[in-house]
N, C-alpha and C positions, 0 to 999 in steps of 0.2 A: 750198454756193455752187456755181454753175455754173463751167465753165471760163473762165478769164480770161487773156488774153494782153495784156500791158501794158508799155509803155515809159514810165516816169514821168519827170516833169520833174526836171532836175538841181538845181533850187532848191526851189520850193514846190509841194506837191501837196495840194489841199484836196478831200476826199471828202465829199459832202453827201448825206444821206438820212435817212429816218425810222429809228426803232429796229427792230432785227431784220431789216434788209435786206442785211447783209453788210459794212458798213463796217469793223467791228472785225476781221472775218476777214482782211481784206487786211493790216492791221498785224500781226495774229497770224501770218500766213504769213511775213512778213519776219522777225519776231522768232524764229520757230521755225526758219527756215532757217539762222539765224546761231547760235542758242544751243541748238538741238535740244530746247527746252522751250517749251511754251505758257505765256503769262502768265495764262491763264484756266483751263485744265484740265490735270490730270495724267494723264488717261486717253486713250489713243490713239483709242479708239472714238468719243470726242466730237469728234475732229478729222476724222472721215470722214463724207462725205455719206450720208444714210439710203439704205439698199439698195445701197450700194457697198462693195466689199471693200478698196479702197485710196484714199488721197489722195496726190497728187504735187505737190511744189513745186519749180520750177526757177527759179533766180535767177542772173543774170549781174551781178557786181559788181566794182568797182574800189576797192581799199583799199591805201594806201601805194604807189600807182603800180603795183600788181600786179593783173592781171585774174584773177578766180576764177569758175568755174562750179560752182554748188552744186545738187545734186539730192537731195531727201529723199523717200523713199517711205515712207508711213505705213501700217502694217498694225495690226490690232487687237493683235497680240502683240508687235510690235517696230517700230522705225524702221530703215530702211536708208539709209546716207549715201554719196554719191559726191562727190568733189572733183576737178574737171577730168577727169571721165569715168572715175575709178577710185576705189577705196576709199582713204581717207586712211591714211597710215602710222601716225598717232597722233592722238588727240583734241587733243593740244596743238597740233599743226600745223593742225588744222581750226579751232580756236578763236582762231588768231592773226590773223584777218582783221578784218572790219568789227565795230564795237562800238556798235550803236545804243543811244540812251538813251530809255527808255520813260516816258511819263506816262499813267496809266490810272486810271479810277475804282476798280478793284480794289485799288489800292495804298492808298487811304484806309482800306480794311478791314484791310489788313496792319498798319499802324503802330499802330492802336488796339486790336488784338485780342490773341490769344495770343502767347507768345514766338516761336513758329515763324514767325509773320508778320513780325515785326521782323527775325529772322535772314534770312528770304528777301529782304526789302527791302534789307537791308545787303549781302547776298551778291551780289545782282544787280549792284551797283555794284563790289564788290571783284573780281568775276569778270572784268571787262572788261580784256582784254589781259594778264591776270596768269597766266602759265603755271604758276608754282609753286602757286598757289591751285587752279587747275583740276586739276592732276594729284593734288595732295593730297586734294582733295574726292572724286575718283573712287576713290582707294585707301581713303580713310576709309570711304566708303559700303560698299565690299566687306568691309572688316574688321568693320564694325558689323553687317552682315547675318549674317556667320558667327558672331560672338561672341554675338549674340542667339539664334541657332539653338542653340548649345551650351548657353546658359543655360536655354533652354526644355526642352532634353533632360536637364537636370540633370547635365551632365558635370562632371568633377573640375576643381579649380583648375589642376592641371598641364596639362590639355588646353586650358583657356581662356586660360592665361597668354600664349602666343605671339600670340594675337589681341588681347589687352590691350596688349602691346608695340606691335603694329601700329597700334592706335588712338592710342596716345600719340605715336608717331613722326609720324604724319600729322596728328594733332590739333594738335600744337604749331605746325605750319606754318600751319594754318588760322587759329589764334588770332593768331599773329604777323602774318599778312597782314591780318587784320581790324583789329588795333591800328594797324599801319603805315598802312593806308588812312585810318583816322579821324584820325591825326596829320596827314596831308596835307589831308584834306577839311575838318576842323573850322574852321580859320581862314577859309576861303572861305564855309563854311556860316553861321558866326556873323555874318559881315559882311553877307551877302545877307539873312539873316533880319532883321537890324537895319534894313536899307533897306526891306524889304517892309513892316515894321510901323512905319515912320516913327520909329525910335529909341525906341519905347514898350515893346518886349519883347525878351527874349533867349532864345536856344536853343542847345543843344549835344547831342552824342551821347556817352554814356559806355559803355565796355565793362567787363565784370566784372573783367577783368585790365588793369592799367595798363602793365605792363612787358612788352615784346616780346622780351626776352632769352630765348634758347632754353633755356639751363640753368635759369633761373627757371621757365619754363613747364613744362619737363619735371618738375622737382621738385614743382610744384603738381599736375600731373596724377597722379603716383604717389600723392600724399597723397589726392587725390579718390577714386581707386579703392580705396585702403585704407579710407577712411571709409565708402564705400558698399558694401563687400563683402557684408555680411549682408543689407542691403536688396535688393541685386541677386539674391541667392539666393531671397529671398521673392517678389519681383516678376517674376523670370525675364526680366529685360531690363537693358540698359545704361542706368544712370541718371545718368551724368556724362559730360562731354566737350563739345566745341564744338557738337554737335547739340542740347545742352540749354541752352546759354548764352542769356542774355536781354539784348541791348543795351538800354540805358536811354535813351529819347528824352526830353530835358528841355526844358521851356518855363518860363521865369522861375523856374528852380531846382526845379521840381516835375515828376514823371513825366507825360508827355503822356497816357498811357493812362488816368490817373485824374482829371486835372484840366483837360485842354485842351478847349476848345469846338470845334465843327466848323470855325469860321473859323480858329482857331489851328492845327488840324490841316492845313487847306489851305495856310496860310502855311508850315508846316513842310515839306510836300511840295514846294511851289513853290521854297523856298529850297534844299532838298536837291538838287533836279533841276538848278537853275542851278549850284550848287556842283559837282555831279557833272560837268556839262559842262565847266566851267572846269578842274577837276582833270584830266580826261581829255585835254583839249586840251594842257595844259601838259606832261603826262607823255608823251604819244605824239607830239605835234606835228601831229596831224590833227584836223580838226573832225568830231565825231561826227554821224551821222544821228540826227534826232529823230523819234520816233513818238509823236504826241500824240493820244490817244483821247478824244473827247468833251470837249475842253478847255473850250469855252464853257459847258457845263452844270455843270462841276465848280468853276469859279472865278468869283467875283463880278467886277464890272466893274473894280474897282481892281486886283485880282490879275491879271485878264486883261491889262490894259494893261501892267502891269509885265513879264509874261512875253512878251507879243507885242512890246513894245519891245526886249526882249533878243534875241528871235529876229531881228528886222529888222536888228540890228547885226552879225549873223553872215552868213557866206557858204555855210554848209553846206546839205545837203539836208534838207527837212522834209516830213513827212507828217502831215496834220491831218484827223481825222474830226469831223464836226459835224452836228447837226440843223438848225442855224440859221447861215447864213453871214454874216448882216448884221453881227454884232460884229466879224468879221475884216475885212470891207470898211471899216467905220468906223475901224478901227485902221490902215488903209493897207496891209493885206496883199492886194495886187492883182496883183503881179508874179509870176505863176506859172500853173499849170494847175489848172482846176477841173473836178470830175467829179460827176455825179449817179449814185446807185446805187439800184436798186429790184429786189427779188426776186433779188439776187445778180448782176444785170446792170448794168454800169457804162458810162456814156457821157460824152464830153466836153461841157462846157457853157461858155458865155461867162460871164466874171465880172462 
């Protein structure tokens, strides 16, 4: 995508264009500048324009009445982050600002696929404004990399044990925060899903562990590692822990990944996102920014109406990409700024 200098509308921003013109890249830039991860690609080189060595994102934002200037320089081998023209003292401080909520086609693949997708889907929500979860996740990943390295090298149990303790210490925080989040989210989620489906269906999210008591989780973790010891020696990798947990997404008492139709999966995503917004607003006191990628193509007219009616009741900032603006206009989303994008070049248009 070409250079883009843009001051978005404080309320509604609708970006219109055909596929592969750069619409999603704009939302991806906002998401990446806040979370330092893309929702589409884990590889830095995929974020850099062809024949370029770097990509740069500069964002000025206000969150909790605090102005922040974020600069992210993306190179093939790493990302470099600046907060208010200097490197942040810690990632916890960096991640304590804006918490946008994302709706994207990629997430439909996450919930119905492998367990890693469901963990990613859940963790994106848990991550928002949760410093304990952020720090534990960073430390857990470091311990996991080192422990797997030692297992591959065939090191002794005594050499591996300190890294096992590190995984348990950080892993119980991750599990406890996931459980705690679902305790807060599920009542909103179940009610919204009921409304989306006109009281015909039910849904909930179950986690493999029900109790977030730290002592309980610690004991269970030690038992897991004891049971998996021989298998880990054979497979030379860590086989248990929160990085292997599989949240169970249920519809009508059955696992979504096995029994749900495409329509039910879309209802699940829609209800989850609305519940996520409600939970985040109640917990932080601030209305989150919404990033809605290709909304009109992913939801049928009934679900579009439900979501767009919900959006219109809010006062927060919204970014919507679409190939067809007519459904938005018909639903009354006209008070905002509209933009057309082609070949990575964006221009303002009348709505």
